[in-house]
Every structure is written in structure tokens, then in C-alpha cells.
C-alpha positions as CSV (number, residue, x, y, z in Angstrom):
1,M,-6.8,56.1,81.3
2,P,-3.6,54.0,80.7
3,R,-3.9,50.3,80.2
4,P,-1.4,47.5,79.7
5,A,-0.4,47.1,76.1
6,T,-1.1,43.9,74.1
7,A,0.8,42.3,71.2
8,A,-1.7,43.9,68.8
9,D,-0.7,47.4,70.0
10,L,3.0,46.9,69.4
11,P,3.4,48.0,65.7
12,R,1.6,51.3,66.5
13,L,3.6,51.8,69.7
14,A,6.9,51.2,67.8
15,D,5.8,53.9,65.3
16,V,5.2,56.3,68.3
17,L,8.6,55.5,69.7
18,A,10.4,55.8,66.3
19,D,8.9,59.3,66.0
20,A,9.8,60.3,69.6
21,F,13.4,59.1,69.3
22,H,14.1,60.2,65.7
23,D,16.2,63.3,66.8
24,Y,17.2,62.0,70.2
25,P,21.0,62.3,71.0
26,W,21.5,58.7,72.0
27,T,19.7,57.2,69.0
28,N,21.4,59.7,66.7
29,W,24.7,58.3,68.0
30,T,24.0,54.6,68.2
31,V,21.8,54.1,65.1
32,P,23.2,54.8,61.6
33,A,21.8,57.7,59.7
34,R,20.8,55.6,56.7
35,D,17.2,54.5,57.3
36,R,17.5,55.7,60.9
37,H,13.7,56.1,61.4
38,Q,13.0,52.5,60.3
39,R,16.0,51.2,62.3
40,I,14.7,52.8,65.5
41,R,11.2,51.4,64.8
42,T,12.7,47.9,64.3
43,L,14.7,48.2,67.6
44,Q,11.7,49.5,69.6
45,L,9.4,46.8,68.2
46,L,12.0,44.1,69.0
47,Y,12.4,45.3,72.6
48,L,8.7,45.7,73.2
49,R,7.9,42.3,71.7
50,H,10.7,40.3,73.2
51,A,11.5,42.0,76.5
52,G,8.7,44.4,77.4
53,L,5.6,42.3,77.1
54,P,7.0,38.9,78.2
55,H,9.2,40.2,81.1
56,G,8.2,43.7,82.0
57,M,5.4,46.2,81.8
58,V,4.3,48.1,78.7
59,W,1.7,50.9,79.3
60,T,-0.3,52.7,76.7
61,V,-3.5,54.8,76.3
62,P,-6.6,53.7,74.4
63,D,-5.6,55.5,71.1
64,R,-2.0,54.2,71.5
65,T,-0.4,57.7,71.2
66,A,1.7,57.2,74.3
67,V,3.8,54.4,75.6
68,A,6.1,53.6,78.5
69,A,8.0,50.3,78.9
70,F,9.5,49.1,82.1
71,L,11.9,46.2,82.3
72,P,13.1,44.3,85.4
73,A,16.8,44.9,86.2
74,L,17.5,41.2,85.7
75,L,16.3,40.4,82.2
76,P,16.8,37.0,80.5
77,P,18.9,37.2,77.3
78,L,17.2,37.9,74.0
79,P,17.0,34.9,71.7
80,P,19.9,34.7,69.1
81,A,17.6,35.5,66.2
82,V,16.4,38.7,67.9
83,L,20.0,39.7,68.9
84,E,20.9,39.3,65.2
85,Q,18.2,41.8,64.2
86,V,19.3,44.2,67.0
87,T,22.9,43.9,65.7
88,D,21.7,44.6,62.1
89,A,19.7,47.6,63.2
90,H,22.7,49.1,65.0
91,G,25.0,48.4,62.0
92,D,28.4,50.0,62.2
93,R,27.4,51.8,65.5
94,L,27.1,48.6,67.5
95,E,30.7,48.7,68.8
96,A,30.3,52.3,70.0
97,L,27.1,51.3,71.7
98,M,28.7,48.4,73.5
99,E,31.6,50.5,74.7
100,A,29.2,53.1,76.0
101,E,27.0,50.5,77.7
102,E,30.1,49.2,79.5
103,L,31.0,52.7,80.7
104,L,27.4,53.4,81.8
105,A,27.1,50.1,83.7
106,A,29.8,51.1,86.1
107,H,27.7,54.1,87.1
108,R,24.3,52.5,87.5
109,P,23.2,52.2,91.1
110,A,21.4,49.0,92.3
111,H,17.8,49.1,91.1
112,D,14.8,46.8,90.6
113,W,13.3,48.2,87.4
114,V,14.3,50.3,84.4
115,L,12.1,52.7,82.6
116,A,13.5,51.5,79.3
117,T,11.6,53.8,76.9
118,A,8.7,56.3,76.9
119,G,7.3,58.4,74.1
120,V,4.2,60.3,73.0
121,A,3.1,60.9,69.4
122,P,4.0,64.5,68.3
123,T,0.3,65.2,67.7
124,A,-0.6,64.1,71.3
125,Q,2.2,65.9,73.3
126,G,1.4,68.4,76.0
127,H,-1.8,66.6,77.3
128,G,-0.2,64.6,80.2
129,L,-0.2,61.3,78.4
130,G,3.5,60.7,78.9
131,K,3.1,61.4,82.6
132,A,0.1,59.1,82.8
133,V,1.8,56.0,81.2
134,V,5.0,56.5,83.2
135,N,3.0,56.9,86.4
136,S,1.1,53.7,85.7
137,G,4.3,51.7,85.8
138,L,5.7,53.6,88.7
139,E,2.5,52.8,90.8
140,V,3.2,49.1,90.3
141,I,6.8,49.5,91.2
142,D,5.8,51.5,94.3
143,G,3.4,48.8,95.3
144,Q,6.3,46.3,95.3
145,G,8.5,48.7,97.3
146,G,10.9,48.8,94.3
147,T,13.4,51.2,92.8
148,C,13.4,52.4,89.2
149,L,16.3,53.7,87.1
150,L,16.2,55.5,83.8
151,E,18.8,57.1,81.5
152,T,18.4,60.1,79.2
153,S,20.8,61.9,76.9
154,D,18.6,64.9,76.5
155,P,18.8,67.4,79.4
156,R,15.4,68.8,78.4
157,N,13.9,65.5,79.9
158,L,15.3,66.1,83.4
159,P,12.5,68.4,84.7
160,F,9.8,65.9,83.5
161,Y,11.4,63.0,85.3
162,Q,12.4,65.0,88.4
163,G,8.7,66.0,88.6
164,L,7.9,62.3,88.8
165,G,10.3,61.8,91.8
166,F,13.5,60.8,90.0
167,S,16.8,62.3,91.0
168,V,20.1,62.4,89.2
169,A,22.4,59.6,90.4
170,A,25.2,60.2,87.9
171,V,26.1,62.1,84.8
172,V,28.3,60.1,82.5
173,S,30.3,61.5,79.6
174,T,30.4,58.7,77.0
175,P,32.3,58.9,73.7
176,G,29.0,60.0,72.3
177,P,26.4,62.1,74.2
178,R,26.4,62.8,77.9
179,V,24.0,60.6,79.8
180,W,22.1,61.4,83.0
181,I,21.3,58.3,85.1
182,L,18.3,58.9,87.3
183,T,16.8,56.8,90.1
184,R,13.5,56.7,92.0
185,A,12.8,54.8,95.2
186,S,9.2,54.0,96.3
């Protein structure tokens, strides 16, 4: 049964997400190869700690092998010290990331929430945990009558998200990987 994550869960959840995104097209393009796994872990931990918990929703399961983080569409800026760590983690790929974000922003439809990240530990995949943690957040959003947006750069994710009621709103060719923007209304 999914539950809201706590600050004590975050290091383990960052590990799960670092494993889940290690070979993901977007992170392979926006995070330098040197120490990529640790850089992804750092980024995930920063976003969970400074955006997900204080401003959004982070769902996990009792053994912390699955996580989904939802952020409101309007998010306060991250503190300067956190932005510096994000900049360091992206290294020489930061400019490419910023250019792609500007391009993607032009294609994002209006929305209330963003499914910012979701992942399941490799040893726990195939047991419905990803669906369970994502659905926990979607139930809250549905209760508010809200809309949710997500982006994926892996077309293998499309059937999973479409099965949860998301539909493709745009496909954007960035200078890096192609990105599918999906939305879901309550």
C-alpha cells in the first residue's frame, strides 16, 4: 500500500531513481557521463528534498522500492545554494538542458500538476508498484479536479502511462532525444 514519503525515506528513494534513470535517454543527454549515476542520485535527492516534499507529493511503498513525485505546475524557485548544486550536477550539459527546456515549454499545455519522476528498483519491477505509487498521486489530483502533465524520452513508457489515462499532447524533437508530452485530466 503506497504512503506519503518522509524526509527519512529520501536517500533510499534517490538511490531507486538513480538506478531507474541510469540508462534513460534524457539523463544520458543532460547529465555528463563521468560519475553519471552519482550525479543523477544527487539531482533526484535535491528535487525530492527541496521541491517534492515541501511543495508537492512524493509517494512510496513500505520497503521504499518505488517512488513517484508530483509537483505543482507553479513551483517556487529553488534556493540559490540548491541551484548551484543542480548546476554542478549537470556540468557541461546545463546549457543543452536549458535550451531543450525552453523548446519544451512552448509545447506544454496548461496543467495543474507534473508527474516529475517515477521509478521502481530493478529487483521490484513487474509487481505493479510503479502503477500503485503513480495512482496514489493521481487520485489526489483527481479529487481536486486537476490536470497532470508528464514528459518521457523513452517510447517504451508510453503504454504504461496511456494505461493510466494519459494521452500524448505533443512530440518534440529536441537537440537531444525526442520527448513525448502527455496529459491527463480528472
